[in-house]
N, C-alpha and C positions, 0 to 999 in steps of 0.2 A: 504494500500500500504506500502511495506517495505521502511524504511528510510536508505539510504546508507550513513553511517556516520563514516566509518573506525573503526567500533567497533571490539574489539578483543574477541576471544573465545578459549576455550580449548576443544579438542575432545579426550577422552580416548578410546582406542580400545583394546579389548581383545576377546578371543575365546568365553567366556560366560559360564554361568552355570544355571541349573534349580534346583540346590540344595540350598534351602533357607538358611541353616546354613552357607554354603560356601560363598554365596553372601554377607553376612555380612562383609566379609573381604574386598570386593570391597568398601563397605561404609566407612571403616576405611581409605582407600587410598583417597577416595573422600573428606572426612572431612579434612584431612591434606592438601590436595591441595587447598581446599577452604580457609584454614587459610593462606597458602602461597601466594595465588592470590585472595585477597578479592575483591568481586564485579565482578569478571570475569565470564562470561557465561561458564558453564561447562556441557557437555553432554557425554553420553556413546554410544558406538557402539559395537555390538556383531558380530563377523564374522561367527559364526556357525548358518546356516539357520535353522537346526533342533531344536536348542535350542530357537531361536527366535520364531519359530512356537509353540513350547510347552508352552512358557511363554505367548504368545498371547492368547492361549486357557484359561489361568488363569487370563487374564486381565492385563498382564504386557507387555508393548510394547517397544521393542528395535529395532533400525534401523541398517542396514548394514553400513559400513564406507562410501560408496558412497552416500547412501540416507541421512545419517546424515550430510555429508558435503554439499549436495545440499540444505537441509533444512536450514542450517546455512547461506549459501550464500543468499538464498531467503528471509531471514528475516533480512538481513542487516549486517551480520558479514563478513567482507572482509579480515580480517587478523586472521588466525586460526593456533594455534599450536596443532598438532596431536601428542599424546604420545602413543607409543607402550607399552602396558601392557603385554609384552611377556618376557619370561626368556632368550631365545637365539634368535639370528638373523636367524631364520629358514624360512620355506616356508611362514608361516603366516606373518612374518615381511616383507619379500620381496614382497609379494602380496600388502601389505600396502604401501611399497615404490613406487610401480608402480602406485597405485591409487593416491597418493599424487602428484607424479611427473606429471601424466597426467592431473589432475585437476588444478594444478598450472599453466599449459600452456593453459588452456581453457578460451579464452576471447571472443569467438564468432565472428560474422561478423563485418567488419569495414564499410559495406555498399557499397562495390565496385560493387556488382551485383544487387543493388536495387536502386529504384528511390530516396528514402530518406535514410539518414544515420541512421543505427540502433544504433550504438555505442557499446562500449565494455561492457561485463559483465563477471562475474567470480570473482576470488579472486585476491586481490592485493598482498597478501603474504600468502603462506602456508609453514609451516615448520614441521619437523618430529623429535620427540625425540626417541632416540635409546632404545632398550630393556635392561633388567637388566645386562646381561653379554655381553659387547661389546668391551671395552678396558681393558687392563691389570689391570688398577686401579680399574675397576669394580669387577674383580675376587678377588682382594685382599680385597676390601671393603666387599664383600659378605662373605669371609672367616672369617673376624673379626666380622661381624654382627651375625654370628652363634655361637660365643663363649659362650654366656650365656646358650646355649643348650647342650654344650659339657660336658659329664660326667667328674668329677674330678678324678675318679678311672680309671686307665688305663686298668683294667680288664673289664671295662664296655664300650662298643663301641656305638657310634652314627652312624646309617646307614641312609643316606639321599637317598630318592628315587625320581628321576625325571621322567617325562613322556617319554623322549627320542624322537628321530627324525630319519626319513629316509633321511632328507636333509643333505647336506655335512657339515652343521654347527653342526652336532652331536658331532664333536670333542670338542666343548666347554665343554661338560660334562667331557670328559677325562682330559682336561686341568684343570678344577676346581678340579677334584678328585686328580690330582697330587699335586696341590697347597695345598689342605686340608691335604694330607698325609705329606707334608713338614712342615705344620704348627702345626698339632696335631698328636699324636700317635694312636688315637683311633677314628678317623672320616673317613668314607668311603662313596663314592657316587656311586649309581647304577641307572639304568633306567628300566622302565617297558618295553619299546620298543627300543631296540638298545644296544649300548655299552657305558659304562660298564654294563653288565647284572648281574643278581643275581649270576651267576656262578663266575664271577670275584670278586664280593663282598664276597662270601663264601670263596674263596681262601685267600683274604686279612684278613678276620676274623680268619681263621685258623692260618695264619702266626703270627697274633697279639697275639694269645693265650688268647683271652677274654672268659669270661663265661656268660656275660650278654650283651644284645643288646637292644637298643631303636631304633625303626624305626620311621622316620619322613618324611613327604612328602617334596621334594624339588620342590614344585609347589606353585604358587601364592595363591591358595585356596585349602582347603581340600575337594575336590569334589568327584566325583564318583570313580576316580582312587585311591584316598587315602582311601576312606571308604571300597572299595571292594578289589582292587588289593593289597593294602598294608596291611590293618588291618582286612580284612574279615576272616570269619571262614572257608571258603572253602579250601580244601586241597592244591590248587595251589597258594594261597596268599603268599606274602612274609613272613607274620607273621607265618603262618602255617609251611612253609618250614624251616624257621630259627629255629622254636621251636623244631625241631628234634635234634638240637645240642646245643641250648642255651636257657637261660631264656629270654623271649622276652616281651617287653612292646611297646606300640604304643603311639606316641605323635602326635596327629592330629592338629598340628599348621601349618597353611599356611604361606608362606613367607610374605604375606601382613599383617600378624598379628605381624610381627617383625618391630618395628619402624625404626631401622637402615636400613632395606631393603627398606622400603617406602622412606626413605631419599635419597636413590640412584636413585629411579625413579624420585623423585622431582628434583634432581640435573640435570638429563637428560632433564626433562621438562623445567626447568628454562633456560637451554641453548637454547632450541628450541624457547621458548617464547621471549627471548631477541632478537632473529633474526627477529622478526616480524616488528621491527622498521627499519631494514636495507632495503635499496633500491637496 
């Protein structure tokens, strides 16, 4: 039987990946969180059902956010900080907002329609940490976190490539691109799906008069998009298309491989975790 003793836990929620090399970046985040919150129960949830199914076939099991929260509650964790491991507050994040909001109000029957009082169940406190790019301070911190990867030669550009989004929060990419262009002369951001696109990046590169380009994923992990859409050998990859005009190299460093980026996520988690003691 579970023991309900007001124990706290942390749930990290991400889209997920079945690329083993990329999953190592999640481990780096996990290790640093364990250092920041020693002894606190920590679990992961993957939102992508197809990825969960593929991993299950390999003997690796991950729950959806709803299932993960239900299991935590069932084993006695009544105060849980959920951290979004997403880059922008897009559809994935707002789906998570609804899950956390609904489950935080789920207390069950008070016994009104039963002969014996069942009593309340559910969480005493659920909080949610925001994604990487949420407040202006986050954008500024991300711009500075990328500094070690910025070429010192202004004829050599760094092109960051994000996933992109059809959600209205796609504007976060444009905002960060503007901030990067204000901060550096040779850093530009594009997205695989959405705006800014490769076309806008090519125009920026032409105006900058660069001769060399390093492309790098603006993604938490260097997964399938980074390996194929960015650095792949196929003619429509970013690397292949940019190589028609520039000398191109690929740096497959995921954002979670950058300690200063991880620190931003931990800052958001710390804020959510601190609220667990509020009534």
